C-alpha positions as CSV (number, residue, x, y, z in Angstrom):
1,M,131.4,26.2,102.7
2,N,130.4,30.2,101.9
3,I,130.5,32.0,105.5
4,H,129.3,35.4,106.8
5,I,129.7,36.4,109.8
6,K,128.2,39.5,110.2
7,N,127.7,42.5,112.8
8,G,131.0,41.7,114.9
9,R,133.7,43.5,116.3
10,L,137.0,43.0,114.5
11,I,140.7,42.9,115.6
12,D,143.6,41.9,113.6
13,P,146.7,43.7,115.5
14,K,148.8,43.0,111.6
15,N,146.3,44.8,110.0
16,K,145.6,47.4,112.4
17,I,141.3,46.7,112.4
18,D,139.5,47.4,115.1
19,A,136.0,47.9,114.1
20,Q,132.9,46.4,113.0
21,Q,133.5,44.5,110.1
22,D,132.1,41.5,108.1
23,V,134.3,39.2,107.6
24,F,133.6,36.9,104.1
25,I,135.4,33.1,104.2
26,A,135.3,30.9,100.6
27,K,137.5,28.1,99.8
28,R,138.5,28.3,103.8
29,R,140.2,31.5,103.4
30,I,139.1,35.0,104.0
31,A,137.9,35.7,100.3
32,A,137.2,40.0,102.1
33,I,136.0,41.7,104.8
34,G,134.0,44.5,104.7
35,T,132.2,44.3,101.9
36,A,131.0,41.1,100.0
37,P,133.0,40.4,97.5
38,Q,131.1,40.4,94.4
39,G,129.1,36.7,93.6
40,F,129.2,35.7,97.1
41,V,126.4,33.3,99.2
42,A,126.3,32.6,102.1
43,E,125.9,29.0,103.1
44,Q,126.2,30.8,106.6
45,V,126.1,32.9,108.6
46,I,126.8,33.9,111.8
47,D,126.0,36.6,113.5
48,A,128.9,38.5,116.2
49,S,126.7,40.4,117.4
50,G,128.5,41.8,120.8
51,L,131.5,39.0,119.6
52,I,135.4,39.9,119.0
53,V,136.4,38.0,115.7
54,M,140.2,37.8,115.7
55,P,142.3,35.7,114.4
56,G,143.1,32.2,115.6
57,L,145.5,32.4,118.9
58,V,149.1,30.8,118.3
59,D,150.4,29.7,121.0
60,V,154.7,28.8,120.8
61,A,154.4,26.1,124.3
62,A,152.2,23.3,124.5
63,R,152.8,20.4,125.6
64,L,150.5,17.8,124.1
65,R,152.1,14.5,125.8
66,E,151.7,12.7,123.4
67,P,153.7,10.5,122.3
68,G,154.4,8.6,125.2
69,Y,152.7,10.6,128.2
70,E,149.1,9.6,127.4
71,Y,148.8,8.7,130.6
72,K,148.3,12.2,131.0
73,A,147.0,13.4,128.2
74,T,146.5,12.3,124.0
75,L,146.5,14.7,121.6
76,E,142.5,14.5,121.1
77,S,142.0,15.8,124.4
78,E,144.4,18.7,124.0
79,M,143.1,19.6,120.7
80,T,140.1,20.0,121.9
81,A,141.2,22.0,124.9
82,A,143.0,23.9,122.7
83,V,140.1,24.5,120.1
84,A,138.5,25.4,123.0
85,G,140.2,28.1,123.8
86,G,140.5,29.1,120.5
87,V,144.0,28.6,119.9
88,T,143.9,27.7,116.2
89,S,148.1,27.6,115.8
90,L,150.3,25.8,118.2
91,S,154.2,24.4,118.8
92,C,154.5,21.2,120.5
93,L,157.8,21.3,122.6
94,P,159.7,17.9,121.6
95,D,160.0,16.4,125.2
96,T,158.1,13.4,124.6
97,D,159.2,9.9,124.7
98,P,160.8,8.7,122.5
99,P,161.6,12.7,122.2
100,L,161.7,14.4,118.2
101,D,164.3,13.8,117.4
102,E,164.3,11.2,113.9
103,P,161.6,12.3,111.3
104,G,159.3,9.0,112.2
105,L,158.0,10.5,115.1
106,V,158.0,14.1,113.2
107,E,155.7,13.1,110.7
108,M,153.8,10.5,112.7
109,L,152.8,13.0,115.1
110,K,152.0,15.7,112.4
111,H,149.9,12.5,110.9
112,R,147.2,12.0,114.2
113,A,147.4,16.0,114.3
114,R,145.8,16.2,110.4
115,L,143.5,13.4,110.9
116,L,141.8,15.7,114.4
117,N,141.4,18.3,112.1
118,Q,141.2,20.7,114.6
119,A,144.4,22.4,115.2
120,R,147.5,23.2,113.2
121,V,150.4,21.3,114.8
122,F,154.3,22.6,114.4
123,P,156.2,20.3,115.5
124,V,159.7,21.7,117.7
125,G,162.6,19.2,116.9
126,A,165.1,18.1,119.4
127,L,168.1,19.6,119.5
128,T,170.0,16.9,120.7
129,Y,169.8,13.2,120.0
130,G,167.9,11.8,123.6
131,L,167.8,16.1,124.4
132,K,171.4,14.0,126.3
133,G,173.1,17.1,125.3
134,E,175.4,15.0,123.3
135,E,174.7,14.6,119.7
136,L,173.3,16.5,117.7
137,T,170.1,15.6,115.2
138,E,169.7,15.8,111.1
139,M,168.5,19.4,111.2
140,I,167.7,18.9,107.4
141,E,166.5,16.6,108.0
142,L,163.8,17.2,110.8
143,T,162.9,20.2,108.9
144,E,162.0,18.8,106.1
145,A,159.3,16.0,108.3
146,G,157.7,19.6,109.6
147,C,160.1,21.5,112.6
148,K,160.1,24.9,112.7
149,A,162.6,25.1,115.4
150,F,164.8,23.3,117.5
151,S,165.2,23.1,121.3
152,Q,165.8,21.5,124.3
153,A,162.6,21.8,126.1
154,D,163.6,21.5,129.9
155,A,166.5,19.1,129.2
156,P,169.6,20.9,130.6
157,L,172.6,20.7,127.5
158,T,175.8,21.4,130.3
159,D,178.3,21.2,127.0
160,T,179.0,24.9,125.6
161,R,181.4,23.4,122.8
162,V,177.7,21.2,121.5
163,L,175.8,24.2,121.9
164,M,177.8,26.2,120.2
165,R,178.0,23.9,117.3
166,A,174.9,22.8,117.4
167,M,173.7,27.2,117.0
168,Q,176.4,27.3,114.4
169,Y,174.3,24.3,112.6
170,A,171.1,26.4,112.5
171,A,172.7,29.4,111.8
172,T,174.4,28.1,107.9
173,F,170.9,27.3,107.4
174,G,169.0,29.6,109.2
175,Y,166.6,27.3,111.7
176,R,165.5,28.9,114.8
177,V,166.8,27.9,117.8
178,W,164.8,28.2,121.1
179,L,166.7,27.3,124.6
180,R,165.1,27.9,127.8
181,P,167.4,29.8,130.3
182,Q,168.6,27.0,133.6
183,D,172.0,26.3,134.1
184,S,171.4,23.3,135.8
185,F,173.6,22.5,138.1
186,L,172.2,25.7,140.0
187,A,169.2,25.0,139.7
188,K,169.8,21.3,141.0
189,D,167.1,19.9,142.8
190,G,165.5,23.5,143.5
191,V,162.0,23.8,143.2
192,A,160.6,27.5,143.8
193,H,161.6,30.9,143.6
194,D,165.3,31.3,145.7
195,G,162.9,34.4,148.3
196,V,161.1,35.0,151.7
197,V,158.7,32.1,150.3
198,A,161.7,28.9,149.1
199,T,162.7,30.2,153.0
200,R,159.7,30.2,155.2
201,L,158.8,26.9,153.8
202,G,161.5,25.3,153.4
203,L,161.4,25.1,150.1
204,P,164.9,24.1,148.4
205,P,166.1,27.1,146.1
206,V,166.0,28.1,142.2
207,P,168.5,31.2,142.3
208,V,167.7,33.8,140.0
209,V,171.5,34.0,138.3
210,A,170.4,30.2,137.7
211,E,168.4,31.8,134.3
212,T,170.9,35.1,134.1
213,I,174.4,33.0,133.9
214,A,172.7,30.3,131.3
215,L,170.8,33.7,128.9
216,S,174.1,34.5,128.9
217,T,176.6,31.8,127.5
218,M,173.2,32.0,124.7
219,L,173.2,35.5,124.1
220,L,177.6,35.0,123.8
221,L,177.0,32.2,121.5
222,A,174.7,33.3,119.7
223,R,176.5,37.1,118.8
224,E,179.6,34.9,118.1
225,T,177.5,32.2,115.4
226,G,174.4,33.9,114.4
227,A,172.2,32.2,115.2
228,I,168.4,33.1,115.1
229,L,168.0,33.2,118.8
230,H,164.3,32.1,120.8
231,I,164.4,32.6,124.4
232,C,161.4,30.7,126.1
233,R,160.1,31.5,129.4
234,I,162.0,34.1,130.7
235,S,161.0,34.6,134.3
236,S,163.3,37.7,136.1
237,A,164.0,41.2,136.1
238,A,167.7,40.6,135.3
239,G,166.6,38.0,132.5
240,V,164.2,40.5,130.9
241,E,167.2,43.6,131.4
242,M,169.4,41.4,129.4
243,V,167.4,40.2,126.3
244,R,166.5,44.0,126.2
245,A,170.1,44.7,125.5
246,A,170.5,42.4,123.7
247,K,167.8,43.7,121.2
248,R,169.5,47.3,121.5
249,E,172.5,45.4,120.1
250,G,170.7,44.5,117.1
251,L,170.9,40.5,118.0
252,A,168.9,38.0,116.3
253,V,166.4,37.9,119.7
254,T,163.2,37.1,121.2
255,C,161.3,36.2,123.5
256,D,158.1,34.4,125.3
257,V,156.6,34.3,129.3
258,S,154.2,31.7,130.6
259,M,151.1,33.5,131.7
260,N,151.2,32.1,134.8
261,H,154.3,34.2,135.3
262,V,152.3,37.2,134.3
263,H,149.8,37.4,137.0
264,L,151.5,34.9,139.5
265,T,154.7,35.7,141.7
266,E,155.8,32.8,144.9
267,M,153.5,34.0,147.0
268,D,151.1,31.9,145.4
269,I,152.3,29.3,146.2
270,G,150.6,30.3,149.7
271,F,151.0,26.3,151.8
272,F,152.7,24.4,149.4
273,D,150.3,24.9,146.7
274,A,151.3,21.9,144.4
275,N,148.9,23.7,141.0
276,C,152.1,26.4,141.2
277,H,154.9,24.6,141.4
278,L,156.2,25.5,137.8
279,V,159.1,25.5,135.8
280,P,160.7,27.4,135.9
281,P,159.5,28.7,138.9
282,L,156.7,31.0,140.4
283,R,159.7,33.9,141.2
284,S,159.3,38.0,142.9
285,L,156.5,40.9,142.6
286,R,159.6,42.4,140.9
287,D,160.0,40.3,138.8
288,K,156.3,39.9,137.9
289,E,156.4,43.8,136.9
290,A,159.4,43.5,135.4
291,L,157.6,40.3,133.1
292,R,155.1,43.0,132.7
293,A,156.9,46.3,132.0
294,G,158.6,43.8,128.8
295,L,155.8,43.1,127.2
296,L,155.1,46.3,127.3
297,D,157.9,48.1,125.5
298,G,157.8,45.2,123.7
299,T,161.8,43.2,125.2
300,I,159.6,40.6,125.4
301,D,157.8,39.5,121.5
302,A,154.5,37.1,123.6
303,V,152.7,35.7,125.5
304,C,151.8,31.5,126.0
305,S,149.8,29.1,128.0
306,D,153.0,26.7,128.6
307,H,150.7,24.1,128.1
308,S,151.8,20.8,130.6
309,P,149.0,18.6,131.7
310,V,150.1,16.4,134.7
311,D,148.1,13.3,135.3
312,D,146.4,13.9,139.5
313,D,148.6,11.0,140.9
314,A,151.7,13.0,140.5
315,K,149.9,16.3,141.1
316,Q,148.7,15.5,145.1
317,L,152.0,14.6,146.9
318,P,154.1,17.1,148.7
319,F,155.2,20.1,147.1
320,A,158.8,19.4,146.5
321,E,158.2,15.9,145.1
322,A,155.4,17.0,142.6
323,E,155.6,17.4,139.4
324,A,156.3,20.7,137.7
325,G,153.2,21.7,135.0
326,A,149.9,22.9,134.8
327,T,147.4,23.0,131.9
328,G,146.5,26.2,130.2
329,L,145.8,26.4,126.8
330,E,141.7,27.3,127.7
331,L,143.1,30.1,130.1
332,L,145.4,31.7,127.7
333,L,142.8,34.0,125.9
334,P,141.0,35.6,129.3
335,L,144.1,36.3,130.6
336,V,145.8,37.6,128.4
337,L,142.3,39.9,128.4
338,K,142.7,40.3,132.2
339,W,146.3,41.9,131.2
340,A,145.3,44.4,129.2
341,E,143.0,45.4,131.4
342,Q,144.9,45.9,133.8
343,E,147.6,47.5,132.5
344,K,145.2,49.4,130.3
345,V,146.9,48.2,127.3
346,P,144.3,48.1,124.2
347,L,143.0,45.1,122.6
348,L,144.9,46.2,119.2
349,D,148.5,45.2,120.6
350,A,147.2,42.8,123.5
351,L,146.2,40.9,121.4
352,S,149.5,40.5,118.4
353,R,151.1,38.7,121.7
354,V,149.1,35.6,120.7
355,T,148.4,36.0,117.0
356,I,150.5,37.8,114.4
357,N,153.6,37.8,116.9
358,P,154.6,34.1,118.1
359,A,153.3,33.2,114.0
360,Q,155.9,34.8,112.8
361,L,157.8,33.4,116.1
362,L,157.7,30.0,114.4
363,G,158.6,32.3,111.1
364,Q,154.5,31.2,110.3
365,K,152.1,33.9,107.6
366,M,149.7,32.6,110.4
367,G,147.9,35.0,113.2
368,H,145.7,37.9,110.9
369,L,143.3,37.6,108.6
370,S,144.5,39.8,105.6
371,V,142.7,38.5,102.5
372,G,143.8,35.1,101.6
373,A,144.5,34.2,104.3
374,H,143.6,31.2,106.0
375,A,140.0,31.8,107.7
376,D,141.3,29.9,111.3
377,I,139.1,32.4,113.8
378,C,138.0,33.4,117.0
379,M,135.3,34.9,118.1
380,F,134.8,35.4,121.7
381,N,132.6,37.2,124.6
382,P,134.2,39.6,126.6
383,K,131.4,40.6,128.9
384,I,130.6,36.6,130.0
385,N,132.3,36.4,133.7
386,W,133.1,33.1,134.2
387,K,135.3,31.2,137.1
388,V,138.4,28.4,136.8
389,E,136.6,25.1,137.1
390,P,138.9,22.3,136.7
391,A,136.6,19.7,136.1
392,A,134.7,21.8,133.4
393,L,138.2,22.6,131.3
394,K,138.0,20.2,128.1
395,S,141.9,19.5,128.6
396,Q,142.8,15.7,130.4
397,G,145.4,17.7,132.8
398,K,142.8,19.1,135.2
399,N,145.6,21.3,137.7
400,T,145.6,25.3,137.2
401,P,147.3,28.0,140.0
402,F,143.8,29.5,138.8
403,N,141.3,26.9,139.9
404,G,138.7,29.8,141.4
405,Y,139.6,32.8,140.0
406,E,136.8,34.9,138.2
407,M,137.7,35.5,134.4
408,Q,136.6,37.5,131.7
409,G,135.3,36.2,127.7
410,R,134.6,33.7,126.6
411,V,135.3,31.9,123.4
412,S,132.2,31.1,121.8
413,Y,133.3,30.0,118.0
414,T,137.0,28.5,116.2
415,L,137.1,28.3,113.3
416,L,140.1,26.1,111.6
417,D,140.2,25.9,107.9
418,G,136.6,27.6,107.2
419,Q,135.2,25.4,109.6
420,I,133.5,26.0,112.6
421,V,135.3,22.9,114.8
422,F,134.2,24.5,117.8
423,A,131.3,26.3,119.0
424,S,130.2,26.5,123.0
425,T,126.4,25.5,124.1
426,R,125.9,28.9,124.3
427,Y,125.7,29.0,120.8
428,A,125.4,25.1,119.7
429,D,122.1,25.2,119.1
430,C,123.0,27.0,115.4
431,L,125.3,24.6,114.6
432,P,122.5,22.0,112.7
433,N,121.2,25.2,110.0
434,P,122.8,26.3,107.8
435,L,121.9,29.7,107.0
436,Q,121.3,31.7,110.2
437,Q,120.2,35.0,109.1
């Protein structure tokens, strides 16, 4: 279908565009920006007056819970949540049941996602069989099946010899290794940052050194093996500085941060709010400020939702017993907008953290609106104010530490491959009519 998006403010970080520009879509791709191509006839016109038109968001950390954990969420529910949040591409972590350690499982997941046709799913394969940290998976076969990187998710890999061999294997073929830095012994049974809040509430702590010791090992092995290393969900000031130093040295290392840690600290736990039981734990105000500074100077490459839906029963337990995780796909965009407003970051710069930057981490030609690119588009109204109400979220997981928070900016339309896959209630009446002039 030929679509003409008119009167919108186009923001495309890759091409450094921030101006009122029309977008023309033909054969599921961007046909032109600004002026219609010769012979173009629109079958549908979307009036984007008052809206910002941007590439669809790319999220590098979203647990879709299939296969194995359908009682927490289903692929269908979470893909619906993704497009409601303007997310058109996402990578899912391998800690499913069974883990994504066999090509057949990866192919099945990708097939299910294609049938739903709501967002692109880029699986991250398991680094070791069963995520047990013992035997390396067949990375070549998993890559052929569709894996874009390899990870242990949150499962520990305590044998550094296995880790080194995994990184050597990955380096040989140019595969990306995604690791979350946490020493499993130092963090054992911990549920909160080792600070005043954990002490006051009597919660088992996770010290910062649990992150930095693991991170030091990963960076040293990356230097030794030449592996392409991505650090997942950095959480501490010390960790940010270590990544900054590694980048200055010229190591092939990148880094992301959860939006939860950009906005929240250990103080938000309050009186045992299990919605704030997250992995890694929310840390100190100093750590949060360092994370924000890392985002500003480019040390941290991308912001992710760290979407981890949890069923209500698992959250309605004492803090230390409650399952870690929170829903986030529908909150990623407004929370990035909130960060941009607070730090006075231009939208062109801020939105790169959820479009072109994470797309590059996946090695995919997504996250931009260049002529010829896939027409994956998010349109949102930056002036709409709304309150986070868990019951209204599309995700099957309703638990979020941002319950009751005021947000600004809401998705109006999401397009995948030039097809409207989401339209907010405000604009839904427009959909049946193919010609809107």
